[in-house]
Jmol script that loads the backbone (N, CA, C; Angstrom):
load data "model"
ATOM      1  N   MET A   1     143.847  72.408  87.182  1.00  0.00           N
ATOM      2  CA  MET A   1     142.674  72.514  87.781  1.00  0.00           C
ATOM      3  C   MET A   1     142.601  73.992  88.323  1.00  0.00           C
ATOM      4  N   LEU A   2     141.532  74.381  87.230  1.00  0.00           N
ATOM      5  CA  LEU A   2     141.361  75.990  88.217  1.00  0.00           C
ATOM      6  C   LEU A   2     140.096  76.368  89.243  1.00  0.00           C
ATOM      7  N   ASN A   3     140.907  77.378  90.066  1.00  0.00           N
ATOM      8  CA  ASN A   3     140.668  77.906  91.339  1.00  0.00           C
ATOM      9  C   ASN A   3     139.634  78.880  90.875  1.00  0.00           C
ATOM     10  N   LYS A   4     137.945  78.480  90.818  1.00  0.00           N
ATOM     11  CA  LYS A   4     137.014  79.372  90.345  1.00  0.00           C
ATOM     12  C   LYS A   4     136.322  80.078  91.271  1.00  0.00           C
ATOM     13  N   ALA A   5     136.878  80.322  92.134  1.00  0.00           N
ATOM     14  CA  ALA A   5     136.515  80.508  93.419  1.00  0.00           C
ATOM     15  C   ALA A   5     137.221  82.330  93.812  1.00  0.00           C
ATOM     16  N   LYS A   6     137.572  82.085  93.240  1.00  0.00           N
ATOM     17  CA  LYS A   6     138.948  83.145  92.950  1.00  0.00           C
ATOM     18  C   LYS A   6     138.908  84.015  91.414  1.00  0.00           C
ATOM     19  N   VAL A   7     137.414  84.363  90.885  1.00  0.00           N
ATOM     20  CA  VAL A   7     137.642  84.515  89.253  1.00  0.00           C
ATOM     21  C   VAL A   7     136.982  86.184  89.613  1.00  0.00           C
ATOM     22  N   GLU A   8     137.801  87.491  89.611  1.00  0.00           N
ATOM     23  CA  GLU A   8     137.217  88.209  89.063  1.00  0.00           C
ATOM     24  C   GLU A   8     136.410  88.829  88.243  1.00  0.00           C
ATOM     25  N   ARG A   9     135.319  89.806  89.079  1.00  0.00           N
ATOM     26  CA  ARG A   9     134.156  90.223  88.127  1.00  0.00           C
ATOM     27  C   ARG A   9     134.327  91.093  87.976  1.00  0.00           C
ATOM     28  N   LYS A  10     133.990  91.785  86.764  1.00  0.00           N
ATOM     29  CA  LYS A  10     133.507  92.950  87.051  1.00  0.00           C
ATOM     30  C   LYS A  10     132.145  93.656  86.930  1.00  0.00           C
ATOM     31  N   PRO A  11     132.636  95.074  87.767  1.00  0.00           N
ATOM     32  CA  PRO A  11     131.413  95.234  88.545  1.00  0.00           C
ATOM     33  C   PRO A  11     130.461  95.727  87.193  1.00  0.00           C
ATOM     34  N   ASP A  12     128.969  94.857  87.663  1.00  0.00           N
ATOM     35  CA  ASP A  12     128.025  96.004  86.833  1.00  0.00           C
ATOM     36  C   ASP A  12     127.321  97.243  86.709  1.00  0.00           C
ATOM     37  N   LEU A  13     128.233  97.739  86.045  1.00  0.00           N
ATOM     38  CA  LEU A  13     127.732  98.821  86.047  1.00  0.00           C
ATOM     39  C   LEU A  13     126.389  99.673  85.716  1.00  0.00           C
ATOM     40  N   LYS A  14     126.043  99.221  85.057  1.00  0.00           N
ATOM     41  CA  LYS A  14     123.954  99.337  84.701  1.00  0.00           C
ATOM     42  C   LYS A  14     123.512  99.178  85.590  1.00  0.00           C
ATOM     43  N   ALA A  15     123.575  97.497  86.020  1.00  0.00           N
ATOM     44  CA  ALA A  15     122.500  97.820  87.450  1.00  0.00           C
ATOM     45  C   ALA A  15     123.202  98.817  88.554  1.00  0.00           C
ATOM     46  N   GLU A  16     124.556  99.276  89.003  1.00  0.00           N
ATOM     47  CA  GLU A  16     125.058 100.264  90.447  1.00  0.00           C
ATOM     48  C   GLU A  16     123.589 101.233  89.601  1.00  0.00           C
ATOM     49  N   LYS A  17     124.492 101.648  88.340  1.00  0.00           N
ATOM     50  CA  LYS A  17     123.435 103.152  87.461  1.00  0.00           C
ATOM     51  C   LYS A  17     121.625 103.162  87.866  1.00  0.00           C
ATOM     52  N   GLU A  18     121.413 102.205  87.592  1.00  0.00           N
ATOM     53  CA  GLU A  18     119.896 101.710  88.302  1.00  0.00           C
ATOM     54  C   GLU A  18     119.372 102.289  89.910  1.00  0.00           C
ATOM     55  N   VAL A  19     121.079 101.013  90.322  1.00  0.00           N
ATOM     56  CA  VAL A  19     120.046 101.165  91.847  1.00  0.00           C
ATOM     57  C   VAL A  19     120.396 102.531  92.082  1.00  0.00           C
ATOM     58  N   VAL A  20     121.164 103.691  91.646  1.00  0.00           N
ATOM     59  CA  VAL A  20     121.652 104.838  91.417  1.00  0.00           C
ATOM     60  C   VAL A  20     120.217 106.090  92.376  1.00  0.00           C
ATOM     61  N   TYR A  21     119.990 105.654  90.233  1.00  0.00           N
ATOM     62  CA  TYR A  21     118.955 106.309  89.886  1.00  0.00           C
ATOM     63  C   TYR A  21     117.317 106.443  90.874  1.00  0.00           C
ATOM     64  N   ALA A  22     117.146 104.364  91.461  1.00  0.00           N
ATOM     65  CA  ALA A  22     116.049 104.637  91.698  1.00  0.00           C
ATOM     66  C   ALA A  22     116.185 105.362  93.260  1.00  0.00           C
ATOM     67  N   ALA A  23     117.151 105.399  94.429  1.00  0.00           N
ATOM     68  CA  ALA A  23     117.103 106.099  95.146  1.00  0.00           C
ATOM     69  C   ALA A  23     117.073 107.222  94.640  1.00  0.00           C
ATOM     70  N   LYS A  24     117.746 108.008  93.971  1.00  0.00           N
ATOM     71  CA  LYS A  24     117.160 109.622  93.677  1.00  0.00           C
ATOM     72  C   LYS A  24     116.188 109.553  93.807  1.00  0.00           C
ATOM     73  N   LYS A  25     115.062 109.107  92.777  1.00  0.00           N
ATOM     74  CA  LYS A  25     113.756 109.160  92.596  1.00  0.00           C
ATOM     75  C   LYS A  25     113.149 109.142  93.440  1.00  0.00           C
ATOM     76  N   THR A  26     113.306 107.866  94.513  1.00  0.00           N
ATOM     77  CA  THR A  26     112.396 107.923  95.845  1.00  0.00           C
ATOM     78  C   THR A  26     112.919 109.164  96.278  1.00  0.00           C
ATOM     79  N   GLN A  27     113.772 109.407  96.977  1.00  0.00           N
ATOM     80  CA  GLN A  27     114.121 111.305  97.286  1.00  0.00           C
ATOM     81  C   GLN A  27     113.971 112.052  97.306  1.00  0.00           C
ATOM     82  N   ARG A  28     113.711 111.991  95.910  1.00  0.00           N
ATOM     83  CA  ARG A  28     112.767 113.460  94.678  1.00  0.00           C
ATOM     84  C   ARG A  28     111.773 112.950  95.594  1.00  0.00           C
ATOM     85  N   LYS A  29     110.109 111.915  94.997  1.00  0.00           N
ATOM     86  CA  LYS A  29     109.450 111.070  95.522  1.00  0.00           C
ATOM     87  C   LYS A  29     109.171 111.992  97.481  1.00  0.00           C
ATOM     88  N   GLN A  30     110.059 111.641  97.840  1.00  0.00           N
ATOM     89  CA  GLN A  30     109.699 112.618  99.084  1.00  0.00           C
ATOM     90  C   GLN A  30     109.962 113.955  99.618  1.00  0.00           C
ATOM     91  N   GLN A  31     110.477 114.436  98.761  1.00  0.00           N
ATOM     92  CA  GLN A  31     110.685 115.778  99.127  1.00  0.00           C
ATOM     93  C   GLN A  31     109.370 116.189  98.845  1.00  0.00           C
ATOM     94  N   LEU A  32     108.762 115.760  97.978  1.00  0.00           N
ATOM     95  CA  LEU A  32     107.347 116.079  96.876  1.00  0.00           C
ATOM     96  C   LEU A  32     106.295 116.088  98.171  1.00  0.00           C
ATOM     97  N   LYS A  33     106.446 114.905  98.490  1.00  0.00           N
ATOM     98  CA  LYS A  33     105.582 114.393  99.457  1.00  0.00           C
ATOM     99  C   LYS A  33     105.434 115.786 100.435  1.00  0.00           C
ATOM    100  N   GLU A  34     106.989 116.339 101.158  1.00  0.00           N
ATOM    101  CA  GLU A  34     106.794 117.098 102.464  1.00  0.00           C
ATOM    102  C   GLU A  34     106.765 118.225 101.924  1.00  0.00           C
ATOM    103  N   LYS A  35     106.812 118.668 100.612  1.00  0.00           N
ATOM    104  CA  LYS A  35     106.492 120.000  99.677  1.00  0.00           C
ATOM    105  C   LYS A  35     105.223 120.401  99.671  1.00  0.00           C
ATOM    106  N   ASN A  36     104.073 119.326  99.457  1.00  0.00           N
ATOM    107  CA  ASN A  36     102.901 119.555  99.155  1.00  0.00           C
ATOM    108  C   ASN A  36     102.312 119.103 100.594  1.00  0.00           C
ATOM    109  N   ALA A  37     102.347 118.845 101.527  1.00  0.00           N
ATOM    110  CA  ALA A  37     102.478 118.847 102.957  1.00  0.00           C
ATOM    111  C   ALA A  37     102.266 119.342 103.620  1.00  0.00           C
ATOM    112  N   LYS A  38     103.351 120.720 103.491  1.00  0.00           N
ATOM    113  CA  LYS A  38     103.625 121.644 103.782  1.00  0.00           C
ATOM    114  C   LYS A  38     102.635 122.680 103.199  1.00  0.00           C
ATOM    115  N   ARG A  39     102.824 123.001 101.931  1.00  0.00           N
ATOM    116  CA  ARG A  39     101.475 123.583 101.225  1.00  0.00           C
ATOM    117  C   ARG A  39     100.178 123.668 101.706  1.00  0.00           C
ATOM    118  N   ARG A  40      99.847 122.235 102.080  1.00  0.00           N
ATOM    119  CA  ARG A  40      98.718 122.381 102.882  1.00  0.00           C
ATOM    120  C   ARG A  40      98.276 122.708 104.121  1.00  0.00           C
ATOM    121  N   CYS A  41      98.782 122.874 104.294  1.00  0.00           N
ATOM    122  CA  CYS A  41      99.360 123.452 105.655  1.00  0.00           C
ATOM    123  C   CYS A  41      98.766 124.593 105.670  1.00  0.00           C
ATOM    124  N   LYS A  42      99.776 125.463 104.934  1.00  0.00           N
ATOM    125  CA  LYS A  42      99.388 127.328 104.904  1.00  0.00           C
ATOM    126  C   LYS A  42      98.345 127.063 104.041  1.00  0.00           C
ATOM    127  N   GLY A  43      98.146 126.230 103.426  1.00  0.00           N
ATOM    128  CA  GLY A  43      96.644 126.853 102.649  1.00  0.00           C
ATOM    129  C   GLY A  43      95.620 126.588 104.038  1.00  0.00           C
ATOM    130  N   LEU A  44      95.652 125.086 104.884  1.00  0.00           N
ATOM    131  CA  LEU A  44      94.742 124.968 105.599  1.00  0.00           C
ATOM    132  C   LEU A  44      94.551 126.634 106.774  1.00  0.00           C
ATOM    133  N   LYS A  45      95.736 126.911 107.060  1.00  0.00           N
ATOM    134  CA  LYS A  45      95.823 128.145 108.068  1.00  0.00           C
ATOM    135  C   LYS A  45      95.409 129.741 107.943  1.00  0.00           C
ATOM    136  N   ARG A  46      95.677 129.285 105.980  1.00  0.00           N
ATOM    137  CA  ARG A  46      95.032 130.961 105.558  1.00  0.00           C
ATOM    138  C   ARG A  46      93.195 130.751 106.068  1.00  0.00           C
ATOM    139  N   LYS A  47      92.942 129.363 105.677  1.00  0.00           N
ATOM    140  CA  LYS A  47      91.349 129.301 105.382  1.00  0.00           C
ATOM    141  C   LYS A  47      90.938 129.446 107.131  1.00  0.00           C
ATOM    142  N   GLU A  48      91.571 129.376 107.836  1.00  0.00           N
ATOM    143  CA  GLU A  48      91.092 129.401 109.444  1.00  0.00           C
ATOM    144  C   GLU A  48      91.237 130.774 109.255  1.00  0.00           C
ATOM    145  N   LYS A  49      91.869 132.094 109.085  1.00  0.00           N
ATOM    146  CA  LYS A  49      92.218 133.278 109.846  1.00  0.00           C
ATOM    147  C   LYS A  49      90.437 133.984 108.950  1.00  0.00           C
TER     148      LYS A  49
END
end "model"
wireframe off; spacefill off
backbone 0.3
color backbone group
């Protein structure tokens, strides 16, 4: 009888790559949000002067 609990699984590289890509995409979106927020603040300060 084979011990099925000890089956060695190969890593799912495609799934891992997708997870990394999604994380990078989320990080880029957050950076753009922050950048745009800073621009809006600077724009408002200029108008007030």
